[in-house]
DRENDO-1510 file (C-alpha; in Angstrom, 1 decimal, always signed):
<recs>
REC; n; res; u; v; w
REC; 1; UNK; +195.1; +167.4; -19.4 .
REC; 2; UNK; +194.0; +166.1; -15.6 .
REC; 3; UNK; +196.0; +169.7; -14.5 .
REC; 4; UNK; +194.7; +171.3; -12.1 .
REC; 5; UNK; +195.7; +175.1; -11.1 .
REC; 6; UNK; +197.3; +174.6; -8.4 .
REC; 7; UNK; +198.8; +171.5; -9.7 .
REC; 8; UNK; +200.7; +173.7; -12.3 .
REC; 9; UNK; +201.7; +176.9; -10.5 .
REC; 10; UNK; +203.8; +173.3; -8.1 .
REC; 11; UNK; +205.0; +172.4; -11.0 .
REC; 12; UNK; +206.6; +175.9; -12.7 .
REC; 13; UNK; +207.6; +177.5; -9.4 .
REC; 14; UNK; +204.6; +180.1; -10.0 .
REC; 15; UNK; +201.8; +180.9; -7.0 .
REC; 16; UNK; +198.7; +180.2; -7.8 .
REC; 17; UNK; +195.6; +182.1; -7.3 .
REC; 18; UNK; +191.9; +182.0; -7.2 .
REC; 19; UNK; +190.0; +178.7; -7.7 .
REC; 20; UNK; +193.1; +176.6; -7.5 .
REC; 21; UNK; +190.8; +173.8; -7.8 .
REC; 22; UNK; +190.3; +174.5; -11.7 .
REC; 23; UNK; +191.5; +172.0; -15.1 .
REC; 24; UNK; +192.9; +174.4; -17.9 .
REC; 25; UNK; +191.6; +172.1; -21.6 .
REC; 26; UNK; +195.0; +173.2; -22.8 .
REC; 27; UNK; +197.2; +177.2; -22.9 .
REC; 28; UNK; +195.8; +179.5; -25.7 .
REC; 29; UNK; +197.1; +183.5; -26.1 .
REC; 30; UNK; +194.1; +185.1; -25.0 .
REC; 31; UNK; +191.9; +186.3; -27.8 .
REC; 32; UNK; +191.8; +182.5; -29.2 .
REC; 33; UNK; +190.6; +181.3; -25.5 .
REC; 34; UNK; +187.4; +180.1; -24.1 .
REC; 35; UNK; +186.1; +179.6; -21.1 .
REC; 36; UNK; +188.0; +176.3; -20.3 .
REC; 37; UNK; +191.4; +177.1; -21.6 .
REC; 38; UNK; +194.2; +178.2; -19.5 .
REC; 39; UNK; +194.9; +182.0; -20.7 .
REC; 40; UNK; +198.7; +183.4; -21.7 .
REC; 41; UNK; +198.9; +186.7; -20.9 .
REC; 42; UNK; +202.8; +187.5; -19.6 .
REC; 43; UNK; +202.4; +190.6; -22.5 .
REC; 44; UNK; +200.6; +193.7; -20.9 .
REC; 45; UNK; +199.6; +193.5; -24.5 .
REC; 46; UNK; +197.8; +190.3; -24.1 .
REC; 47; UNK; +196.4; +191.7; -21.0 .
REC; 48; UNK; +194.5; +193.9; -22.3 .
REC; 49; UNK; +192.7; +191.0; -25.0 .
REC; 50; UNK; +190.8; +190.1; -21.4 .
REC; 51; UNK; +188.5; +192.2; -21.2 .
REC; 52; UNK; +184.5; +191.4; -22.4 .
REC; 53; UNK; +186.6; +187.5; -22.7 .
REC; 54; UNK; +184.8; +184.5; -21.7 .
REC; 55; UNK; +188.9; +183.4; -19.8 .
REC; 56; UNK; +188.0; +182.5; -16.5 .
REC; 57; UNK; +191.4; +181.2; -16.3 .
REC; 58; UNK; +195.7; +182.6; -16.7 .
REC; 59; UNK; +198.8; +183.1; -16.6 .
REC; 60; UNK; +199.7; +186.3; -15.7 .
REC; 61; UNK; +203.6; +188.6; -14.9 .
REC; 62; UNK; +203.0; +188.9; -10.5 .
REC; 63; UNK; +201.8; +191.4; -9.4 .
REC; 64; UNK; +199.3; +191.7; -11.8 .
REC; 65; UNK; +195.2; +192.3; -10.6 .
REC; 66; UNK; +193.8; +189.4; -11.3 .
REC; 67; UNK; +190.1; +190.5; -9.2 .
REC; 68; UNK; +190.3; +192.9; -11.0 .
REC; 69; UNK; +190.2; +191.6; -14.9 .
REC; 70; UNK; +186.8; +189.3; -13.7 .
REC; 71; UNK; +189.0; +186.5; -13.4 .
REC; 72; UNK; +188.5; +182.5; -11.7 .
REC; 73; UNK; +191.8; +181.8; -10.8 .
REC; 74; UNK; +195.1; +183.1; -12.6 .
REC; 75; UNK; +199.0; +181.5; -12.2 .
REC; 76; UNK; +201.3; +184.3; -11.3 .
REC; 77; UNK; +204.7; +184.0; -12.7 .
REC; 78; UNK; +207.8; +186.3; -12.5 .
REC; 79; UNK; +209.3; +185.5; -15.4 .
REC; 80; UNK; +206.7; +184.6; -18.1 .
REC; 81; UNK; +209.1; +183.5; -21.1 .
REC; 82; UNK; +210.9; +181.0; -18.7 .
REC; 83; UNK; +207.6; +180.7; -17.1 .
REC; 84; UNK; +206.3; +179.5; -20.8 .
REC; 85; UNK; +209.7; +176.7; -20.9 .
REC; 86; UNK; +207.6; +175.1; -17.9 .
REC; 87; UNK; +204.4; +174.9; -18.7 .
REC; 88; UNK; +205.4; +174.1; -23.4 .
REC; 89; UNK; +206.7; +170.7; -20.8 .
REC; 90; UNK; +203.2; +170.6; -18.8 .
REC; 91; UNK; +201.0; +170.6; -22.3 .
REC; 92; UNK; +203.4; +168.2; -24.3 .
REC; 93; UNK; +201.4; +166.5; -26.6 .
REC; 94; UNK; +203.8; +163.1; -27.1 .
REC; 95; UNK; +202.9; +160.9; -30.2 .
REC; 96; UNK; +201.3; +157.6; -28.8 .
REC; 97; UNK; +203.4; +154.8; -29.4 .
REC; 98; UNK; +204.8; +151.3; -27.5 .
REC; 99; UNK; +207.4; +148.7; -29.2 .
REC; 100; UNK; +209.3; +148.3; -31.9 .
REC; 101; UNK; +207.2; +148.8; -35.6 .
REC; 102; UNK; +206.9; +145.9; -37.9 .
REC; 103; UNK; +208.3; +147.5; -40.7 .
REC; 104; UNK; +211.2; +148.9; -38.8 .
REC; 105; UNK; +214.6; +147.2; -38.6 .
REC; 106; UNK; +216.4; +146.3; -35.8 .
REC; 107; UNK; +220.3; +144.6; -36.5 .
REC; 108; UNK; +220.2; +141.6; -34.3 .
REC; 109; UNK; +223.2; +142.2; -32.2 .
REC; 110; UNK; +221.5; +146.4; -31.8 .
REC; 111; UNK; +221.1; +146.6; -27.5 .
REC; 112; UNK; +217.1; +148.8; -27.4 .
REC; 113; UNK; +216.2; +149.6; -23.7 .
REC; 114; UNK; +213.1; +147.8; -23.3 .
REC; 115; UNK; +211.1; +151.2; -23.3 .
REC; 116; UNK; +212.6; +152.3; -26.8 .
REC; 117; UNK; +209.7; +152.9; -29.4 .
REC; 118; UNK; +211.0; +152.9; -32.8 .
REC; 119; UNK; +208.7; +154.3; -35.7 .
REC; 120; UNK; +207.5; +152.6; -39.0 .
REC; 121; UNK; +210.6; +152.4; -41.4 .
REC; 122; UNK; +213.0; +152.9; -39.0 .
REC; 123; UNK; +216.2; +151.3; -39.5 .
REC; 124; UNK; +219.1; +150.6; -36.0 .
REC; 125; UNK; +222.2; +149.5; -37.3 .
REC; 126; UNK; +225.1; +146.6; -35.6 .
REC; 127; UNK; +226.3; +147.2; -32.0 .
REC; 128; UNK; +224.6; +149.9; -31.0 .
REC; 129; UNK; +222.7; +150.9; -28.2 .
REC; 130; UNK; +220.1; +153.2; -26.8 .
REC; 131; UNK; +219.0; +154.3; -23.3 .
REC; 132; UNK; +215.9; +153.8; -21.6 .
REC; 133; UNK; +213.3; +156.5; -22.8 .
REC; 134; UNK; +214.1; +157.0; -25.8 .
REC; 135; UNK; +211.1; +157.5; -28.8 .
REC; 136; UNK; +213.4; +156.6; -32.0 .
REC; 137; UNK; +210.6; +158.2; -35.2 .
REC; 138; UNK; +209.0; +156.9; -38.4 .
REC; 139; UNK; +211.8; +156.2; -41.0 .
REC; 140; UNK; +215.0; +157.6; -38.6 .
REC; 141; UNK; +218.0; +156.2; -39.5 .
REC; 142; UNK; +220.8; +154.1; -37.3 .
REC; 143; UNK; +224.7; +153.7; -37.8 .
REC; 144; UNK; +226.9; +150.7; -36.6 .
REC; 145; UNK; +228.2; +151.8; -33.6 .
REC; 146; UNK; +226.6; +154.1; -32.3 .
REC; 147; UNK; +225.8; +155.3; -28.2 .
REC; 148; UNK; +222.2; +157.2; -27.7 .
REC; 149; UNK; +222.3; +158.2; -24.2 .
REC; 150; UNK; +218.8; +157.6; -21.8 .
REC; 151; UNK; +215.0; +160.0; -23.0 .
REC; 152; UNK; +217.0; +160.1; -26.7 .
REC; 153; UNK; +213.8; +161.3; -28.8 .
REC; 154; UNK; +214.7; +161.4; -33.0 .
REC; 155; UNK; +212.3; +162.3; -35.0 .
REC; 156; UNK; +211.3; +161.5; -38.4 .
REC; 157; UNK; +213.8; +162.1; -41.1 .
REC; 158; UNK; +216.9; +162.2; -38.4 .
REC; 159; UNK; +219.8; +160.7; -39.3 .
REC; 160; UNK; +223.0; +159.7; -37.4 .
REC; 161; UNK; +226.6; +157.9; -38.7 .
REC; 162; UNK; +228.2; +155.3; -37.2 .
REC; 163; UNK; +230.2; +155.8; -33.9 .
REC; 164; UNK; +229.0; +158.2; -32.5 .
REC; 165; UNK; +228.2; +159.0; -29.0 .
REC; 166; UNK; +225.7; +161.0; -28.2 .
REC; 167; UNK; +224.4; +161.2; -24.4 .
REC; 168; UNK; +221.1; +162.0; -22.1 .
REC; 169; UNK; +217.9; +163.3; -23.5 .
REC; 170; UNK; +219.1; +164.4; -27.1 .
REC; 171; UNK; +216.6; +165.7; -29.3 .
REC; 172; UNK; +217.4; +165.9; -33.2 .
REC; 173; UNK; +214.5; +167.4; -35.2 .
REC; 174; UNK; +213.8; +165.8; -38.4 .
REC; 175; UNK; +216.2; +165.8; -40.6 .
REC; 176; UNK; +219.3; +166.5; -38.8 .
REC; 177; UNK; +221.8; +165.0; -39.7 .
REC; 178; UNK; +224.4; +163.6; -37.2 .
REC; 179; UNK; +228.1; +162.6; -37.8 .
REC; 180; UNK; +228.5; +162.8; -41.8 .
REC; 181; UNK; +231.6; +163.3; -43.7 .
REC; 182; UNK; +233.6; +166.5; -43.8 .
REC; 183; UNK; +234.0; +168.3; -46.6 .
REC; 184; UNK; +237.8; +167.4; -47.3 .
REC; 185; UNK; +239.4; +167.6; -50.4 .
REC; 186; UNK; +242.9; +168.5; -51.7 .
REC; 187; UNK; +244.8; +168.5; -54.4 .
REC; 188; UNK; +248.5; +167.3; -55.7 .
REC; 189; UNK; +249.4; +170.5; -56.4 .
REC; 190; UNK; +248.9; +173.5; -54.4 .
REC; 191; UNK; +245.1; +174.9; -55.5 .
REC; 192; UNK; +244.5; +178.1; -56.0 .
REC; 193; UNK; +243.5; +179.1; -52.3 .
REC; 194; UNK; +247.1; +177.2; -51.1 .
REC; 195; UNK; +248.5; +179.2; -53.3 .
REC; 196; UNK; +247.0; +182.7; -52.6 .
REC; 197; UNK; +247.4; +182.5; -49.0 .
REC; 198; UNK; +250.9; +181.9; -49.2 .
REC; 199; UNK; +252.1; +183.9; -52.5 .
REC; 200; UNK; +248.9; +186.0; -52.2 .
REC; 201; UNK; +248.8; +186.0; -55.2 .
REC; 202; UNK; +247.5; +182.8; -57.9 .
REC; 203; UNK; +249.9; +182.1; -60.3 .
REC; 204; UNK; +248.7; +181.2; -64.0 .
REC; 205; UNK; +250.8; +177.8; -63.4 .
REC; 206; UNK; +248.7; +176.8; -60.5 .
REC; 207; UNK; +246.0; +174.4; -62.6 .
REC; 208; UNK; +245.0; +171.4; -60.8 .
REC; 209; UNK; +242.0; +169.6; -62.4 .
REC; 210; UNK; +241.3; +166.8; -59.7 .
REC; 211; UNK; +240.2; +166.7; -55.9 .
REC; 212; UNK; +241.4; +164.0; -54.0 .
REC; 213; UNK; +238.6; +162.8; -50.8 .
REC; 214; UNK; +240.3; +162.9; -47.1 .
REC; 215; UNK; +238.0; +160.4; -45.6 .
REC; 216; UNK; +236.5; +161.2; -41.9 .
REC; 217; UNK; +237.8; +158.9; -39.7 .
REC; 218; UNK; +236.4; +160.6; -36.1 .
REC; 219; UNK; +233.8; +160.6; -35.7 .
REC; 220; UNK; +231.0; +162.7; -33.4 .
REC; 221; UNK; +230.2; +163.5; -30.1 .
REC; 222; UNK; +227.8; +164.9; -28.2 .
REC; 223; UNK; +227.0; +165.6; -25.0 .
REC; 224; UNK; +223.7; +165.6; -22.5 .
REC; 225; UNK; +221.4; +167.4; -23.2 .
REC; 226; UNK; +221.5; +168.3; -26.3 .
REC; 227; UNK; +218.8; +169.8; -29.7 .
REC; 228; UNK; +219.7; +169.9; -33.1 .
REC; 229; UNK; +217.3; +171.3; -35.6 .
REC; 230; UNK; +215.6; +170.5; -38.3 .
REC; 231; UNK; +217.7; +169.8; -41.4 .
REC; 232; UNK; +220.9; +170.8; -39.3 .
REC; 233; UNK; +224.6; +169.1; -40.0 .
REC; 234; UNK; +227.1; +167.9; -37.6 .
REC; 235; UNK; +230.8; +166.6; -40.0 .
REC; 236; UNK; +232.6; +163.7; -38.2 .
REC; 237; UNK; +235.7; +164.9; -37.5 .
REC; 238; UNK; +238.5; +164.2; -40.2 .
REC; 239; UNK; +240.8; +161.8; -37.4 .
REC; 240; UNK; +239.7; +163.1; -33.8 .
REC; 241; UNK; +236.3; +164.2; -33.6 .
REC; 242; UNK; +233.9; +166.4; -33.6 .
REC; 243; UNK; +232.7; +167.6; -30.1 .
REC; 244; UNK; +229.0; +169.5; -28.9 .
REC; 245; UNK; +229.0; +170.4; -25.1 .
REC; 246; UNK; +226.7; +169.3; -23.0 .
REC; 247; UNK; +223.3; +172.1; -22.9 .
REC; 248; UNK; +224.3; +172.7; -26.4 .
REC; 249; UNK; +220.7; +174.1; -28.9 .
REC; 250; UNK; +221.4; +174.5; -33.0 .
REC; 251; UNK; +219.1; +175.6; -34.4 .
REC; 252; UNK; +217.1; +174.8; -37.9 .
REC; 253; UNK; +219.6; +175.5; -41.3 .
REC; 254; UNK; +223.1; +174.5; -38.8 .
REC; 255; UNK; +226.5; +173.6; -41.0 .
REC; 256; UNK; +228.8; +172.6; -37.8 .
REC; 257; UNK; +232.2; +171.6; -40.0 .
REC; 258; UNK; +235.1; +168.6; -38.6 .
REC; 259; UNK; +236.6; +168.3; -36.2 .
REC; 260; UNK; +235.1; +171.4; -34.7 .
REC; 261; UNK; +235.0; +171.7; -30.7 .
REC; 262; UNK; +231.8; +173.5; -29.0 .
REC; 263; UNK; +231.8; +174.1; -25.2 .
REC; 264; UNK; +228.7; +174.1; -22.9 .
REC; 265; UNK; +225.3; +175.7; -23.3 .
REC; 266; UNK; +226.3; +178.0; -26.1 .
REC; 267; UNK; +223.7; +178.9; -28.5 .
REC; 268; UNK; +223.8; +178.2; -32.6 .
REC; 269; UNK; +220.8; +180.4; -34.1 .
REC; 270; UNK; +220.0; +179.3; -37.7 .
REC; 271; UNK; +222.2; +179.7; -41.3 .
REC; 272; UNK; +225.2; +179.8; -38.4 .
REC; 273; UNK; +228.1; +177.7; -40.7 .
REC; 274; UNK; +231.0; +177.4; -38.9 .
REC; 275; UNK; +234.3; +175.4; -41.1 .
REC; 276; UNK; +236.3; +173.1; -39.7 .
REC; 277; UNK; +239.0; +173.1; -36.6 .
REC; 278; UNK; +237.1; +176.0; -34.1 .
REC; 279; UNK; +236.9; +176.1; -31.1 .
REC; 280; UNK; +233.4; +178.2; -29.8 .
REC; 281; UNK; +233.4; +178.8; -26.1 .
REC; 282; UNK; +230.9; +178.3; -23.4 .
REC; 283; UNK; +227.4; +179.6; -23.2 .
REC; 284; UNK; +228.4; +181.6; -26.7 .
REC; 285; UNK; +225.1; +183.1; -29.1 .
REC; 286; UNK; +225.5; +182.6; -32.8 .
REC; 287; UNK; +223.7; +184.9; -34.1 .
REC; 288; UNK; +221.0; +183.7; -37.5 .
REC; 289; UNK; +223.2; +183.9; -40.6 .
REC; 290; UNK; +226.5; +183.6; -38.6 .
REC; 291; UNK; +229.6; +182.3; -41.0 .
REC; 292; UNK; +232.5; +181.3; -38.8 .
REC; 293; UNK; +235.5; +181.1; -40.6 .
REC; 294; UNK; +238.2; +178.0; -40.4 .
REC; 295; UNK; +240.8; +177.4; -37.1 .
REC; 296; UNK; +240.3; +180.0; -35.2 .
REC; 297; UNK; +238.1; +180.9; -31.2 .
REC; 298; UNK; +235.9; +182.3; -29.7 .
REC; 299; UNK; +235.7; +183.0; -25.4 .
REC; 300; UNK; +233.4; +182.3; -23.0 .
REC; 301; UNK; +230.0; +184.2; -23.1 .
REC; 302; UNK; +230.6; +186.1; -26.4 .
REC; 303; UNK; +227.9; +187.0; -29.3 .
REC; 304; UNK; +227.9; +187.4; -32.7 .
REC; 305; UNK; +225.7; +189.2; -34.2 .
REC; 306; UNK; +222.9; +188.1; -36.7 .
REC; 307; UNK; +224.6; +188.8; -40.6 .
REC; 308; UNK; +228.3; +188.3; -38.9 .
REC; 309; UNK; +231.2; +187.3; -40.5 .
REC; 310; UNK; +233.6; +186.0; -37.4 .
REC; 311; UNK; +237.7; +186.1; -39.7 .
REC; 312; UNK; +239.4; +186.7; -36.8 .
REC; 313; UNK; +239.4; +185.5; -33.0 .
REC; 314; UNK; +236.6; +186.7; -30.6 .
REC; 315; UNK; +238.3; +187.1; -27.2 .
REC; 316; UNK; +236.4; +186.3; -24.5 .
REC; 317; UNK; +232.9; +188.4; -23.6 .
REC; 318; UNK; +233.1; +190.0; -26.8 .
REC; 319; UNK; +230.3; +191.2; -28.5 .
REC; 320; UNK; +231.0; +191.2; -32.6 .
REC; 321; UNK; +229.3; +192.4; -35.3 .
REC; 322; UNK; +229.4; +193.1; -39.4 .
REC; 323; UNK; +231.8; +191.4; -42.0 .
REC; 324; UNK; +234.7; +191.2; -41.3 .
REC; 325; UNK; +233.9; +191.4; -37.7 .
REC; 326; UNK; +234.6; +193.8; -35.4 .
REC; 327; UNK; +233.1; +194.7; -31.8 .
REC; 328; UNK; +229.8; +196.2; -31.5 .
REC; 329; UNK; +231.3; +199.3; -30.8 .
REC; 330; UNK; +234.3; +199.8; -33.5 .
REC; 331; UNK; +231.5; +198.2; -35.6 .
REC; 332; UNK; +229.3; +201.9; -35.0 .
REC; 333; UNK; +231.6; +203.9; -35.2 .
REC; 334; UNK; +232.7; +203.1; -38.6 .
REC; 335; UNK; +229.3; +202.9; -40.0 .
REC; 336; UNK; +228.5; +205.4; -39.0 .
REC; 337; UNK; +231.4; +207.5; -40.5 .
REC; 338; UNK; +230.1; +205.3; -44.0 .
REC; 339; UNK; +226.9; +206.7; -43.6 .
REC; 340; UNK; +228.5; +210.5; -43.3 .
REC; 341; UNK; +230.2; +210.1; -46.7 .
REC; 342; UNK; +228.1; +211.4; -48.9 .
REC; 343; UNK; +227.8; +214.9; -46.8 .
REC; 344; UNK; +231.3; +214.7; -46.8 .
REC; 345; UNK; +232.3; +214.3; -51.0 .
REC; 346; UNK; +229.9; +216.3; -51.2 .
REC; 347; UNK; +231.8; +219.5; -49.1 .
REC; 348; UNK; +234.8; +218.6; -50.4 .
REC; 349; UNK; +233.9; +219.1; -54.2 .
REC; 350; UNK; +232.3; +222.5; -52.6 .
REC; 351; UNK; +235.3; +222.6; -51.3 .
REC; 352; UNK; +237.3; +222.2; -54.6 .
REC; 353; UNK; +235.2; +224.2; -56.5 .
REC; 354; UNK; +236.5; +227.3; -54.1 .
REC; 355; UNK; +239.4; +226.6; -54.2 .
REC; 356; UNK; +239.9; +226.3; -57.9 .
REC; 357; UNK; +237.6; +229.9; -58.6 .
REC; 358; UNK; +240.1; +231.3; -56.5 .
REC; 359; UNK; +242.8; +230.3; -57.8 .
REC; 360; UNK; +241.9; +231.0; -61.8 .
REC; 361; UNK; +240.7; +234.4; -60.5 .
REC; 362; UNK; +244.5; +235.0; -59.3 .
</recs>
């Protein structure tokens, strides 16, 4: 890497000190770093590891006495985790690839920008358009009539269904599926679920034995700067499109059902499941393994903590947890009361015995 300490600091908006002409080979944890590495010691525990180490260059939190640590140069940052985003971009090792691999299948009607690269065994469908800077890795499938903006990266095994529209700087990680059909089935007679939802009981006479498929006539529309993690799925809409806003980040193993609307800059952590036709607001965070019921809404700037089951509407700027998900403070009060139940039960039994003995004596 031809990056000096000065250039690194400039690129991530930090301060360079010491011999700023030094060129680190790679970033490393302090306990693994050598003399030519850039040690990432922005946490106090990592700073302690610099003692008696061969490290000459480090990234440190602002205010750290880099000279006392025996360093020759340092990059001083105000927000370590944010600095990591910039550092990781600077030192990212991208695969060397050029042009279209001979084993790839690109439909003659597809329109690829001149600098798009296509890996081995990838398939690009008819009338599909891919913008400048696109990277299509091996064994990727892109269906017919798809539009993908500039600087996209589709990693190995990613699948894009027909008529999907994606903005700029999209990242689809390995085995992500965008634009599969929704999970939509119906029975000729009301099913047990419909019966229960309508009447609160399940009729013995209602025993449909066949589920008819409702085809997905809509597609998926994705904004700019969206990333979808490995093995995550975004279903097409039934009639209208499933929509994902700008800057949305989707972790691995996330399920987004048909007709779901996810607004800008929302984070969906691992194993989140969102049922059909639900609306998720801006800057929402759904923690790991959160389940969201169908046809509800979650307001802007809300958070569902890990493992929550969201079954009703969540107002904006609300933190919920538990199943069914409640406001955090309400759930904690209930949980504390539940923990007292054994003690309360013992006291109640003791009181019952006391009353019984008093009645017997009288």
